[in-house]
Biopython code that builds the backbone (N, CA, C, O; Angstrom):
import numpy as np
from Bio.PDB.StructureBuilder import StructureBuilder

atoms = [
    (1, "MET", "N", (72.541, 27.126, 69.939)),
    (1, "MET", "CA", (72.103, 28.489, 70.430)),
    (1, "MET", "C", (70.737, 28.493, 71.032)),
    (1, "MET", "O", (69.874, 27.748, 70.569)),
    (2, "SER", "N", (70.492, 29.282, 72.029)),
    (2, "SER", "CA", (69.266, 29.397, 72.575)),
    (2, "SER", "C", (68.789, 30.773, 72.487)),
    (2, "SER", "O", (69.440, 31.708, 72.953)),
    (3, "TYR", "N", (67.455, 30.944, 71.789)),
    (3, "TYR", "CA", (66.998, 32.142, 71.645)),
    (3, "TYR", "C", (65.617, 32.170, 72.153)),
    (3, "TYR", "O", (64.865, 31.197, 72.094)),
    (4, "ARG", "N", (65.308, 33.305, 72.652)),
    (4, "ARG", "CA", (63.838, 33.556, 73.312)),
    (4, "ARG", "C", (63.405, 34.999, 72.948)),
    (4, "ARG", "O", (64.145, 35.953, 73.186)),
    (5, "LEU", "N", (62.233, 35.132, 72.384)),
    (5, "LEU", "CA", (61.848, 36.360, 71.929)),
    (5, "LEU", "C", (60.291, 36.409, 72.475)),
    (5, "LEU", "O", (59.484, 35.541, 72.143)),
    (6, "ILE", "N", (59.965, 37.446, 73.296)),
    (6, "ILE", "CA", (58.665, 37.725, 73.617)),
    (6, "ILE", "C", (58.176, 39.051, 73.585)),
    (6, "ILE", "O", (58.774, 39.904, 74.241)),
    (7, "PHE", "N", (57.047, 39.393, 72.835)),
    (7, "PHE", "CA", (56.547, 40.668, 72.739)),
    (7, "PHE", "C", (54.957, 40.623, 72.729)),
    (7, "PHE", "O", (54.317, 39.587, 72.552)),
    (8, "GLU", "N", (54.426, 41.821, 72.931)),
    (8, "GLU", "CA", (53.049, 41.988, 72.804)),
    (8, "GLU", "C", (52.614, 43.171, 71.932)),
    (8, "GLU", "O", (53.388, 44.123, 71.829)),
    (9, "ILE", "N", (51.597, 43.182, 71.383)),
    (9, "ILE", "CA", (51.101, 44.044, 70.373)),
    (9, "ILE", "C", (49.639, 44.558, 70.908)),
    (9, "ILE", "O", (48.802, 43.697, 71.175)),
    (10, "GLU", "N", (49.367, 45.725, 71.045)),
    (10, "GLU", "CA", (48.043, 46.109, 71.735)),
    (10, "GLU", "C", (47.210, 46.525, 70.598)),
    (10, "GLU", "O", (46.833, 47.673, 70.363)),
    (11, "ASP", "N", (46.943, 45.362, 69.856)),
    (11, "ASP", "CA", (45.756, 45.375, 68.659)),
    (11, "ASP", "C", (45.400, 43.946, 68.458)),
    (11, "ASP", "O", (45.990, 43.008, 68.993)),
    (12, "LEU", "N", (44.357, 43.848, 67.620)),
    (12, "LEU", "CA", (43.995, 42.424, 67.354)),
    (12, "LEU", "C", (43.711, 42.203, 65.978)),
    (12, "LEU", "O", (42.899, 42.919, 65.392)),
    (13, "PRO", "N", (44.366, 41.186, 65.361)),
    (13, "PRO", "CA", (44.101, 40.987, 63.811)),
    (13, "PRO", "C", (42.711, 40.508, 63.647)),
    (13, "PRO", "O", (42.090, 39.772, 64.414)),
    (14, "LYS", "N", (42.344, 40.993, 62.620)),
    (14, "LYS", "CA", (40.810, 40.695, 62.214)),
    (14, "LYS", "C", (40.803, 39.239, 62.103)),
    (14, "LYS", "O", (41.840, 38.666, 61.767)),
    (15, "MET", "N", (39.614, 38.511, 62.381)),
    (15, "MET", "CA", (39.332, 37.231, 62.475)),
    (15, "MET", "C", (39.120, 36.801, 61.051)),
    (15, "MET", "O", (38.824, 37.615, 60.176)),
    (16, "ALA", "N", (39.272, 35.513, 60.825)),
    (16, "ALA", "CA", (39.320, 34.862, 59.533)),
    (16, "ALA", "C", (38.007, 35.191, 58.744)),
    (16, "ALA", "O", (38.043, 35.476, 57.547)),
    (17, "ASN", "N", (36.948, 35.144, 59.407)),
    (17, "ASN", "CA", (35.694, 35.365, 58.641)),
    (17, "ASN", "C", (35.526, 36.757, 58.128)),
    (17, "ASN", "O", (34.700, 37.012, 57.252)),
    (18, "ILE", "N", (36.323, 37.687, 58.680)),
    (18, "ILE", "CA", (36.198, 38.984, 58.249)),
    (18, "ILE", "C", (37.041, 39.261, 57.271)),
    (18, "ILE", "O", (36.703, 40.192, 56.540)),
    (19, "THR", "N", (38.209, 38.638, 57.003)),
    (19, "THR", "CA", (39.196, 38.952, 55.881)),
    (19, "THR", "C", (39.251, 37.816, 54.935)),
    (19, "THR", "O", (40.191, 37.753, 54.142)),
    (20, "SER", "N", (38.461, 37.043, 54.947)),
    (20, "SER", "CA", (38.528, 36.026, 53.716)),
    (20, "SER", "C", (37.027, 35.624, 53.373)),
    (20, "SER", "O", (36.091, 35.404, 54.141)),
    (21, "GLY", "N", (37.092, 35.591, 51.865)),
    (21, "GLY", "CA", (35.683, 35.108, 51.353)),
    (21, "GLY", "C", (34.835, 36.311, 51.119)),
    (21, "GLY", "O", (34.421, 36.557, 49.986)),
    (22, "LYS", "N", (34.542, 37.116, 52.196)),
    (22, "LYS", "CA", (33.490, 38.060, 52.236)),
    (22, "LYS", "C", (33.969, 39.424, 51.863)),
    (22, "LYS", "O", (33.148, 40.326, 51.697)),
    (23, "SER", "N", (35.260, 39.632, 51.721)),
    (23, "SER", "CA", (35.856, 40.934, 51.523)),
    (23, "SER", "C", (36.903, 40.873, 50.144)),
    (23, "SER", "O", (37.396, 39.859, 49.650)),
    (24, "HIS", "N", (37.049, 42.127, 49.753)),
    (24, "HIS", "CA", (37.852, 42.172, 48.599)),
    (24, "HIS", "C", (39.241, 41.826, 48.946)),
    (24, "HIS", "O", (39.669, 42.130, 50.060)),
    (25, "TRP", "N", (40.106, 41.112, 47.939)),
    (25, "TRP", "CA", (41.375, 40.775, 48.391)),
    (25, "TRP", "C", (42.308, 41.842, 48.826)),
    (25, "TRP", "O", (43.265, 41.634, 49.571)),
    (26, "ARG", "N", (41.960, 43.085, 48.286)),
    (26, "ARG", "CA", (42.745, 44.217, 48.745)),
    (26, "ARG", "C", (42.836, 44.430, 50.188)),
    (26, "ARG", "O", (43.878, 44.771, 50.749)),
    (27, "TYR", "N", (41.704, 44.218, 50.785)),
    (27, "TYR", "CA", (41.425, 44.463, 52.261)),
    (27, "TYR", "C", (42.328, 43.468, 52.974)),
    (27, "TYR", "O", (43.144, 43.831, 53.821)),
    (28, "ALA", "N", (42.145, 42.108, 52.579)),
    (28, "ALA", "CA", (42.965, 41.087, 53.203)),
    (28, "ALA", "C", (44.430, 41.479, 53.064)),
    (28, "ALA", "O", (45.127, 41.379, 54.073)),
    (29, "HIS", "N", (44.917, 41.866, 52.059)),
    (29, "HIS", "CA", (46.393, 42.208, 51.810)),
    (29, "HIS", "C", (46.760, 43.364, 52.644)),
    (29, "HIS", "O", (47.809, 43.310, 53.286)),
    (30, "VAL", "N", (45.993, 44.419, 52.704)),
    (30, "VAL", "CA", (46.374, 45.632, 53.613)),
    (30, "VAL", "C", (46.399, 45.109, 55.156)),
    (30, "VAL", "O", (47.246, 45.502, 55.957)),
    (31, "GLU", "N", (45.442, 44.239, 55.458)),
    (31, "GLU", "CA", (45.445, 43.831, 56.888)),
    (31, "GLU", "C", (46.867, 42.981, 57.211)),
    (31, "GLU", "O", (47.558, 43.206, 58.204)),
    (32, "ALA", "N", (47.139, 42.078, 56.306)),
    (32, "ALA", "CA", (48.329, 41.179, 56.358)),
    (32, "ALA", "C", (49.547, 42.096, 56.605)),
    (32, "ALA", "O", (50.297, 41.984, 57.575)),
    (33, "LYS", "N", (49.656, 42.955, 55.688)),
    (33, "LYS", "CA", (50.785, 44.031, 55.659)),
    (33, "LYS", "C", (50.982, 44.810, 56.762)),
    (33, "LYS", "O", (52.125, 45.080, 57.131)),
    (34, "LYS", "N", (49.823, 45.282, 57.449)),
    (34, "LYS", "CA", (49.696, 46.094, 58.672)),
    (34, "LYS", "C", (50.345, 45.221, 59.850)),
    (34, "LYS", "O", (51.061, 45.792, 60.673)),
    (35, "TRP", "N", (50.114, 43.902, 59.936)),
    (35, "TRP", "CA", (50.623, 43.126, 60.901)),
    (35, "TRP", "C", (52.109, 42.718, 60.673)),
    (35, "TRP", "O", (52.816, 42.449, 61.643)),
    (36, "GLN", "N", (52.546, 42.675, 59.513)),
    (36, "GLN", "CA", (53.792, 42.562, 59.229)),
    (36, "GLN", "C", (54.642, 43.576, 59.630)),
    (36, "GLN", "O", (55.739, 43.316, 60.124)),
    (37, "VAL", "N", (54.186, 44.878, 59.442)),
    (37, "VAL", "CA", (54.707, 46.165, 59.981)),
    (37, "VAL", "C", (54.858, 46.146, 61.431)),
    (37, "VAL", "O", (55.911, 46.502, 61.961)),
    (38, "LEU", "N", (53.819, 45.733, 62.111)),
    (38, "LEU", "CA", (53.608, 45.838, 63.570)),
    (38, "LEU", "C", (54.733, 44.822, 64.177)),
    (38, "LEU", "O", (55.579, 45.165, 65.004)),
    (39, "VAL", "N", (54.602, 43.553, 63.642)),
    (39, "VAL", "CA", (55.584, 42.518, 64.241)),
    (39, "VAL", "C", (57.125, 43.161, 64.051)),
    (39, "VAL", "O", (57.886, 43.322, 65.006)),
    (40, "HIS", "N", (57.443, 43.484, 62.734)),
    (40, "HIS", "CA", (58.738, 44.156, 62.596)),
    (40, "HIS", "C", (59.113, 45.095, 63.703)),
    (40, "HIS", "O", (60.130, 44.997, 64.390)),
    (41, "ALA", "N", (58.157, 46.046, 63.808)),
    (41, "ALA", "CA", (58.522, 47.218, 64.851)),
    (41, "ALA", "C", (58.740, 46.496, 66.190)),
    (41, "ALA", "O", (59.769, 46.670, 66.842)),
    (42, "ALA", "N", (57.693, 45.637, 66.606)),
    (42, "ALA", "CA", (57.854, 45.064, 68.032)),
    (42, "ALA", "C", (59.264, 44.214, 68.411)),
    (42, "ALA", "O", (59.767, 44.172, 69.534)),
    (43, "ILE", "N", (59.715, 43.627, 67.344)),
    (43, "ILE", "CA", (61.052, 42.950, 67.269)),
    (43, "ILE", "C", (62.162, 43.710, 67.497)),
    (43, "ILE", "O", (63.111, 43.370, 68.204)),
    (44, "GLY", "N", (62.026, 44.944, 66.783)),
    (44, "GLY", "CA", (63.257, 45.860, 66.889)),
    (44, "GLY", "C", (64.622, 45.263, 66.758)),
    (44, "GLY", "O", (64.865, 44.623, 65.735)),
    (45, "SER", "N", (65.572, 45.404, 67.712)),
    (45, "SER", "CA", (66.757, 44.788, 67.673)),
    (45, "SER", "C", (66.829, 43.514, 68.210)),
    (45, "SER", "O", (67.966, 43.078, 68.391)),
    (46, "GLN", "N", (65.927, 42.841, 68.495)),
    (46, "GLN", "CA", (65.962, 41.491, 69.165)),
    (46, "GLN", "C", (66.007, 40.402, 68.144)),
    (46, "GLN", "O", (65.710, 39.267, 68.514)),
    (47, "ARG", "N", (66.304, 40.592, 67.048)),
    (47, "ARG", "CA", (66.406, 39.447, 65.932)),
    (47, "ARG", "C", (67.649, 38.518, 66.137)),
    (47, "ARG", "O", (68.740, 38.981, 66.467)),
    (48, "PRO", "N", (67.437, 37.215, 65.929)),
    (48, "PRO", "CA", (68.607, 36.294, 66.058)),
    (48, "PRO", "C", (69.775, 36.631, 65.098)),
    (48, "PRO", "O", (69.537, 37.290, 64.086)),
    (49, "PRO", "N", (70.805, 36.279, 65.326)),
    (49, "PRO", "CA", (72.054, 36.446, 64.353)),
    (49, "PRO", "C", (71.652, 36.029, 62.845)),
    (49, "PRO", "O", (71.935, 36.682, 61.841)),
    (50, "GLU", "N", (70.925, 34.794, 62.885)),
    (50, "GLU", "CA", (70.466, 34.227, 61.529)),
    (50, "GLU", "C", (69.056, 33.731, 61.787)),
    (50, "GLU", "O", (68.748, 33.433, 62.941)),
    (51, "PRO", "N", (68.160, 33.618, 60.784)),
    (51, "PRO", "CA", (66.929, 33.316, 60.897)),
    (51, "PRO", "C", (66.964, 31.812, 61.420)),
    (51, "PRO", "O", (67.780, 30.968, 61.049)),
    (52, "LEU", "N", (65.901, 31.612, 62.382)),
    (52, "LEU", "CA", (65.915, 30.259, 63.152)),
    (52, "LEU", "C", (65.412, 29.245, 62.245)),
    (52, "LEU", "O", (64.349, 29.477, 61.669)),
    (53, "LEU", "N", (66.102, 28.012, 62.008)),
    (53, "LEU", "CA", (65.612, 26.822, 61.254)),
    (53, "LEU", "C", (64.523, 26.097, 61.980)),
    (53, "LEU", "O", (63.621, 25.558, 61.340)),
    (54, "ARG", "N", (64.566, 26.059, 63.315)),
    (54, "ARG", "CA", (63.669, 25.477, 63.979)),
    (54, "ARG", "C", (63.169, 26.417, 65.313)),
    (54, "ARG", "O", (63.982, 27.084, 65.951)),
    (55, "ALA", "N", (61.846, 26.378, 65.612)),
    (55, "ALA", "CA", (61.373, 27.300, 66.654)),
    (55, "ALA", "C", (60.038, 26.867, 67.115)),
    (55, "ALA", "O", (59.296, 26.318, 66.300)),
    (56, "THR", "N", (59.646, 27.055, 68.348)),
    (56, "THR", "CA", (58.512, 26.742, 68.899)),
    (56, "THR", "C", (57.821, 28.025, 69.163)),
    (56, "THR", "O", (58.346, 28.871, 69.887)),
    (57, "LEU", "N", (56.521, 28.229, 68.536)),
    (57, "LEU", "CA", (55.696, 29.480, 68.817)),
    (57, "LEU", "C", (54.479, 29.209, 69.833)),
    (57, "LEU", "O", (53.640, 28.312, 69.749)),
    (58, "HIS", "N", (54.593, 30.202, 70.805)),
    (58, "HIS", "CA", (53.296, 30.329, 71.760)),
    (58, "HIS", "C", (52.780, 31.559, 71.311)),
    (58, "HIS", "O", (53.450, 32.586, 71.417)),
    (59, "LEU", "N", (51.425, 31.552, 70.722)),
    (59, "LEU", "CA", (50.670, 32.651, 70.396)),
    (59, "LEU", "C", (49.360, 32.814, 71.217)),
    (59, "LEU", "O", (48.458, 31.976, 71.201)),
    (60, "THR", "N", (49.334, 33.975, 71.941)),
    (60, "THR", "CA", (48.053, 34.205, 72.739)),
    (60, "THR", "C", (47.279, 35.480, 72.174)),
    (60, "THR", "O", (47.786, 36.581, 71.957)),
    (61, "ARG", "N", (46.095, 35.153, 72.000)),
    (61, "ARG", "CA", (45.020, 36.217, 71.710)),
    (61, "ARG", "C", (44.245, 36.664, 73.012)),
    (61, "ARG", "O", (43.577, 35.819, 73.607)),
    (62, "PHE", "N", (44.304, 37.833, 73.429)),
    (62, "PHE", "CA", (43.634, 38.461, 74.519)),
    (62, "PHE", "C", (42.355, 39.311, 73.809)),
    (62, "PHE", "O", (42.526, 40.249, 73.030)),
    (63, "SER", "N", (41.205, 38.857, 74.183)),
    (63, "SER", "CA", (39.986, 39.641, 73.535)),
    (63, "SER", "C", (38.868, 39.420, 74.354)),
    (63, "SER", "O", (38.959, 38.580, 75.250)),
    (64, "SER", "N", (37.708, 40.117, 74.164)),
    (64, "SER", "CA", (36.579, 39.886, 74.979)),
    (64, "SER", "C", (35.583, 38.789, 74.448)),
    (64, "SER", "O", (34.673, 38.304, 75.121)),
    (65, "SER", "N", (35.870, 38.483, 73.207)),
    (65, "SER", "CA", (35.081, 37.292, 72.554)),
    (65, "SER", "C", (36.114, 36.237, 72.321)),
    (65, "SER", "O", (37.248, 36.380, 71.864)),
    (66, "GLN", "N", (35.433, 35.011, 72.771)),
    (66, "GLN", "CA", (36.338, 33.762, 72.494)),
    (66, "GLN", "C", (36.013, 33.294, 70.976)),
    (66, "GLN", "O", (34.889, 32.987, 70.579)),
    (67, "PRO", "N", (37.074, 33.294, 70.279)),
    (67, "PRO", "CA", (37.120, 32.818, 68.943)),
    (67, "PRO", "C", (36.883, 31.171, 68.746)),
    (67, "PRO", "O", (37.097, 30.422, 69.700)),
    (68, "ASP", "N", (36.517, 30.750, 67.703)),
    (68, "ASP", "CA", (36.493, 29.399, 67.420)),
    (68, "ASP", "C", (38.013, 28.869, 67.131)),
    (68, "ASP", "O", (38.789, 29.696, 66.651)),
    (69, "TYR", "N", (38.402, 27.794, 67.341)),
    (69, "TYR", "CA", (39.637, 27.311, 67.201)),
    (69, "TYR", "C", (40.409, 27.617, 65.974)),
    (69, "TYR", "O", (41.476, 28.227, 66.046)),
    (70, "ASP", "N", (39.874, 27.187, 64.774)),
    (70, "ASP", "CA", (40.382, 27.442, 63.495)),
    (70, "ASP", "C", (40.503, 28.907, 63.065)),
    (70, "ASP", "O", (41.437, 29.308, 62.371)),
    (71, "GLY", "N", (39.353, 29.810, 63.583)),
    (71, "GLY", "CA", (39.704, 31.292, 63.443)),
    (71, "GLY", "C", (40.724, 31.755, 64.316)),
    (71, "GLY", "O", (41.321, 32.751, 63.907)),
    (72, "LEU", "N", (41.091, 31.279, 65.443)),
    (72, "LEU", "CA", (42.073, 31.684, 66.285)),
    (72, "LEU", "C", (43.495, 31.364, 65.846)),
    (72, "LEU", "O", (44.385, 32.193, 66.040)),
    (73, "VAL", "N", (43.745, 30.189, 65.260)),
    (73, "VAL", "CA", (44.958, 29.826, 64.636)),
    (73, "VAL", "C", (45.113, 30.635, 63.310)),
    (73, "VAL", "O", (46.197, 31.179, 63.098)),
    (74, "ARG", "N", (44.128, 30.747, 62.429)),
    (74, "ARG", "CA", (44.357, 31.561, 61.263)),
    (74, "ARG", "C", (44.581, 33.058, 61.490)),
    (74, "ARG", "O", (45.222, 33.766, 60.713)),
    (75, "GLY", "N", (43.987, 33.494, 62.645)),
    (75, "GLY", "CA", (44.216, 34.944, 62.908)),
    (75, "GLY", "C", (45.742, 35.284, 63.300)),
    (75, "GLY", "O", (46.105, 36.447, 63.476)),
    (76, "PHE", "N", (46.544, 34.259, 63.412)),
    (76, "PHE", "CA", (47.985, 34.467, 63.839)),
    (76, "PHE", "C", (48.721, 34.435, 62.578)),
    (76, "PHE", "O", (49.894, 34.803, 62.634)),
    (77, "LYS", "N", (48.222, 34.040, 61.378)),
    (77, "LYS", "CA", (48.973, 33.803, 60.109)),
    (77, "LYS", "C", (49.899, 34.942, 59.640)),
    (77, "LYS", "O", (51.050, 34.710, 59.271)),
    (78, "SER", "N", (49.326, 36.280, 59.665)),
    (78, "SER", "CA", (50.031, 37.377, 59.266)),
    (78, "SER", "C", (51.091, 37.753, 60.245)),
    (78, "SER", "O", (52.083, 38.376, 59.865)),
    (79, "ILE", "N", (50.899, 37.343, 61.692)),
    (79, "ILE", "CA", (52.045, 37.559, 62.704)),
    (79, "ILE", "C", (53.188, 36.664, 62.349)),
    (79, "ILE", "O", (54.349, 37.074, 62.352)),
    (80, "VAL", "N", (52.852, 35.438, 62.043)),
    (80, "VAL", "CA", (53.875, 34.383, 61.732)),
    (80, "VAL", "C", (54.603, 34.857, 60.425)),
    (80, "VAL", "O", (55.829, 34.859, 60.311)),
    (81, "ASP", "N", (53.751, 35.247, 59.478)),
    (81, "ASP", "CA", (54.475, 35.783, 58.238)),
    (81, "ASP", "C", (55.463, 36.924, 58.645)),
    (81, "ASP", "O", (56.559, 36.990, 58.089)),
    (82, "GLY", "N", (55.125, 37.754, 59.530)),
    (82, "GLY", "CA", (55.835, 38.892, 59.977)),
    (82, "GLY", "C", (57.192, 38.452, 60.674)),
    (82, "GLY", "O", (58.202, 39.156, 60.659)),
    (83, "LEU", "N", (57.111, 37.285, 61.249)),
    (83, "LEU", "CA", (58.379, 36.759, 61.850)),
    (83, "LEU", "C", (59.128, 36.221, 60.910)),
    (83, "LEU", "O", (60.343, 36.199, 61.105)),
    (84, "VAL", "N", (58.637, 35.719, 59.798)),
    (84, "VAL", "CA", (59.563, 35.331, 58.548)),
    (84, "VAL", "C", (60.321, 36.515, 57.964)),
    (84, "VAL", "O", (61.544, 36.616, 57.871)),
    (85, "ARG", "N", (59.375, 37.414, 57.577)),
    (85, "ARG", "CA", (59.954, 38.475, 56.904)),
    (85, "ARG", "C", (60.841, 39.509, 57.648)),
    (85, "ARG", "O", (61.510, 40.343, 57.037)),
    (86, "SER", "N", (60.810, 39.412, 58.957)),
    (86, "SER", "CA", (61.672, 40.123, 59.966)),
    (86, "SER", "C", (62.925, 39.474, 60.164)),
    (86, "SER", "O", (63.815, 40.079, 60.761)),
    (87, "GLY", "N", (63.111, 38.282, 59.723)),
    (87, "GLY", "CA", (64.331, 37.576, 59.826)),
    (87, "GLY", "C", (64.361, 36.852, 61.070)),
    (87, "GLY", "O", (65.494, 36.599, 61.481)),
    (88, "VAL", "N", (63.347, 36.437, 61.804)),
    (88, "VAL", "CA", (63.228, 35.590, 63.014)),
    (88, "VAL", "C", (63.316, 34.173, 62.740)),
    (88, "VAL", "O", (64.097, 33.405, 63.302)),
    (89, "LEU", "N", (62.336, 33.816, 61.701)),
    (89, "LEU", "CA", (62.212, 32.502, 61.296)),
    (89, "LEU", "C", (62.581, 32.365, 59.935)),
    (89, "LEU", "O", (62.341, 33.296, 59.166)),
    (90, "VAL", "N", (63.215, 31.175, 59.471)),
    (90, "VAL", "CA", (63.734, 30.910, 57.985)),
    (90, "VAL", "C", (62.469, 30.588, 57.321)),
    (90, "VAL", "O", (62.483, 30.878, 56.125)),
    (91, "ASN", "N", (61.296, 30.033, 57.783)),
    (91, "ASN", "CA", (60.136, 29.887, 57.063)),
    (91, "ASN", "C", (59.104, 29.550, 57.934)),
    (91, "ASN", "O", (59.478, 29.429, 59.100)),
    (92, "ASP", "N", (57.803, 29.341, 57.706)),
    (92, "ASP", "CA", (56.830, 29.059, 58.630)),
    (92, "ASP", "C", (56.134, 27.655, 58.347)),
    (92, "ASP", "O", (55.011, 27.340, 58.740)),
    (93, "LYS", "N", (56.993, 26.875, 57.601)),
    (93, "LYS", "CA", (56.469, 25.430, 57.409)),
    (93, "LYS", "C", (56.431, 24.734, 58.629)),
    (93, "LYS", "O", (57.149, 25.041, 59.581)),
    (94, "LEU", "N", (55.545, 23.720, 58.640)),
    (94, "LEU", "CA", (55.332, 22.723, 59.788)),
    (94, "LEU", "C", (56.749, 22.270, 60.249)),
    (94, "LEU", "O", (57.061, 22.372, 61.435)),
    (95, "GLU", "N", (57.611, 21.769, 59.316)),
    (95, "GLU", "CA", (58.904, 21.365, 59.652)),
    (95, "GLU", "C", (59.793, 22.322, 60.402)),
    (95, "GLU", "O", (60.719, 21.883, 61.085)),
    (96, "ASN", "N", (59.558, 23.574, 60.306)),
    (96, "ASN", "CA", (60.372, 24.582, 60.892)),
    (96, "ASN", "C", (59.742, 25.022, 62.195)),
    (96, "ASN", "O", (60.482, 25.322, 63.132)),
    (97, "THR", "N", (58.429, 25.082, 62.319)),
    (97, "THR", "CA", (57.720, 25.624, 63.645)),
    (97, "THR", "C", (57.093, 24.494, 64.427)),
    (97, "THR", "O", (56.942, 24.613, 65.643)),
    (98, "GLY", "N", (56.724, 23.411, 63.788)),
    (98, "GLY", "CA", (55.732, 22.452, 64.342)),
    (98, "GLY", "C", (54.467, 23.019, 64.467)),
    (98, "GLY", "O", (54.259, 24.107, 63.931)),
    (99, "ALA", "N", (53.535, 22.418, 65.129)),
    (99, "ALA", "CA", (52.083, 22.992, 65.411)),
    (99, "ALA", "C", (52.395, 24.254, 66.411)),
    (99, "ALA", "O", (53.168, 24.277, 67.368)),
    (100, "TRP", "N", (51.577, 25.271, 65.908)),
    (100, "TRP", "CA", (51.727, 26.546, 66.787)),
    (100, "TRP", "C", (50.905, 26.260, 68.085)),
    (100, "TRP", "O", (49.893, 25.558, 68.075)),
    (101, "ASN", "N", (51.361, 26.793, 69.085)),
    (101, "ASN", "CA", (50.649, 26.627, 70.449)),
    (101, "ASN", "C", (49.865, 27.979, 70.490)),
    (101, "ASN", "O", (50.415, 29.034, 70.806)),
    (102, "CYS", "N", (48.640, 27.887, 70.173)),
    (102, "CYS", "CA", (47.664, 29.016, 70.169)),
    (102, "CYS", "C", (46.709, 28.891, 71.292)),
    (102, "CYS", "O", (46.071, 27.867, 71.536)),
    (103, "SER", "N", (46.649, 29.995, 71.958)),
    (103, "SER", "CA", (45.641, 30.034, 73.066)),
    (103, "SER", "C", (44.822, 31.438, 73.082)),
    (103, "SER", "O", (45.104, 32.366, 72.324)),
    (104, "TRP", "N", (43.838, 31.477, 73.981)),
    (104, "TRP", "CA", (43.026, 32.551, 73.867)),
    (104, "TRP", "C", (42.800, 32.992, 75.538)),
    (104, "TRP", "O", (42.661, 32.060, 76.330)),
    (105, "GLU", "N", (42.770, 34.209, 75.991)),
    (105, "GLU", "CA", (42.578, 34.616, 77.222)),
    (105, "GLU", "C", (41.589, 35.861, 77.156)),
    (105, "GLU", "O", (41.660, 36.747, 76.304)),
    (106, "ARG", "N", (40.690, 35.795, 78.148)),
    (106, "ARG", "CA", (39.550, 36.985, 78.012)),
    (106, "ARG", "C", (40.251, 38.417, 78.558)),
    (106, "ARG", "O", (40.958, 38.499, 79.563)),
    (107, "ALA", "N", (39.936, 39.386, 77.772)),
    (107, "ALA", "CA", (40.451, 40.704, 78.178)),
    (107, "ALA", "C", (39.247, 41.613, 78.173)),
    (107, "ALA", "O", (38.280, 41.270, 77.493)),
    (108, "PRO", "N", (39.212, 42.546, 78.744)),
    (108, "PRO", "CA", (37.992, 43.673, 78.752)),
    (108, "PRO", "C", (37.902, 44.165, 77.348)),
    (108, "PRO", "O", (38.884, 44.207, 76.608)),
    (109, "LYS", "N", (36.732, 44.528, 77.006)),
    (109, "LYS", "CA", (36.259, 45.095, 75.708)),
    (109, "LYS", "C", (37.220, 46.265, 75.421)),
    (109, "LYS", "O", (37.512, 47.096, 76.281)),
    (110, "ASN", "N", (37.728, 46.280, 74.066)),
    (110, "ASN", "CA", (38.560, 47.544, 73.691)),
    (110, "ASN", "C", (39.997, 47.330, 74.298)),
    (110, "ASN", "O", (40.788, 48.259, 74.137)),
    (111, "GLN", "N", (40.386, 46.315, 74.915)),
    (111, "GLN", "CA", (41.598, 46.239, 75.479)),
    (111, "GLN", "C", (42.341, 45.059, 74.998)),
    (111, "GLN", "O", (43.188, 44.475, 75.674)),
    (112, "GLY", "N", (41.975, 44.721, 73.760)),
    (112, "GLY", "CA", (42.784, 43.429, 73.023)),
    (112, "GLY", "C", (44.168, 43.502, 72.775)),
    (112, "GLY", "O", (44.714, 44.598, 72.661)),
    (113, "LYS", "N", (44.811, 42.404, 72.678)),
    (113, "LYS", "CA", (46.303, 42.431, 72.382)),
    (113, "LYS", "C", (46.647, 41.058, 71.950)),
    (113, "LYS", "O", (45.790, 40.183, 72.074)),
    (114, "VAL", "N", (47.739, 40.791, 71.487)),
    (114, "VAL", "CA", (48.309, 39.529, 71.214)),
    (114, "VAL", "C", (49.834, 39.544, 71.915)),
    (114, "VAL", "O", (50.558, 40.529, 72.061)),
    (115, "ARG", "N", (50.075, 38.299, 72.267)),
    (115, "ARG", "CA", (51.403, 38.082, 72.826)),
    (115, "ARG", "C", (52.167, 36.898, 71.943)),
    (115, "ARG", "O", (51.612, 35.832, 71.678)),
    (116, "VAL", "N", (53.290, 37.177, 71.595)),
    (116, "VAL", "CA", (54.054, 36.377, 70.696)),
    (116, "VAL", "C", (55.384, 35.825, 71.502)),
    (116, "VAL", "O", (56.225, 36.574, 71.999)),
    (117, "GLU", "N", (55.425, 34.481, 71.542)),
    (117, "GLU", "CA", (56.840, 33.992, 72.215)),
    (117, "GLU", "C", (57.353, 32.972, 71.162)),
    (117, "GLU", "O", (56.661, 32.116, 70.610)),
    (118, "VAL", "N", (58.678, 33.202, 70.971)),
    (118, "VAL", "CA", (59.354, 32.344, 70.093)),
    (118, "VAL", "C", (60.577, 31.716, 70.903)),
    (118, "VAL", "O", (61.447, 32.405, 71.436)),
    (119, "HIS", "N", (60.541, 30.533, 70.924)),
    (119, "HIS", "CA", (61.754, 29.936, 71.405)),
    (119, "HIS", "C", (62.434, 28.891, 70.447)),
    (119, "HIS", "O", (61.819, 27.981, 69.893)),
    (120, "GLY", "N", (63.824, 29.144, 70.320)),
    (120, "GLY", "CA", (64.556, 28.436, 69.237)),
    (120, "GLY", "C", (65.884, 27.998, 69.824)),
    (120, "GLY", "O", (66.692, 27.382, 69.130)),
]
sb = StructureBuilder()
sb.init_structure("model")
sb.init_model(0)
sb.init_chain("A")
sb.init_seg("    ")
for serial, (resi, resn, name, xyz) in enumerate(atoms, 1):
    if name == "N":
        sb.init_residue(resn, " ", resi, " ")
    sb.init_atom(name, np.array(xyz, "f"), 0.0, 1.0, " ", f" {name:<3s}", serial, name[0])
structure = sb.get_structure()
C-alpha cells in the first residue's frame, strides 16, 4: 500500500525552551493537547485504513526566526504525537518512522505555519 498525506497548519508550536523546564507542566500539557487536536482536524478523512507500521516524515517549520536544530526537531513532537493519536502512525518510535526529516524556511513575521508530509 502506498499512502501519502500532506497538510499545513497556520500556527507554530512553541519552541522547546518555552515549554520545558521554565514553565509549569500544565502549560506544556495544554500546548501538546492543542497540537494533537489541530493535527486531528487537519487530517480529517485522510487517515489510512490502518495505522502505518513504517512511514517517512517530512516536517517543515515556516517562521521569521531560525531555530536551532534540536529545538526545531523537538518542536514537532506534539505534531507527531497527533499523528499517532489520530491513527496515521502505529507509533512514533525510531523503528517506525526513522529519523524525521525536519527543515526550516523563512516566513514573514506573524505568518508562521507548519507543513507535515507522511509517506508510507
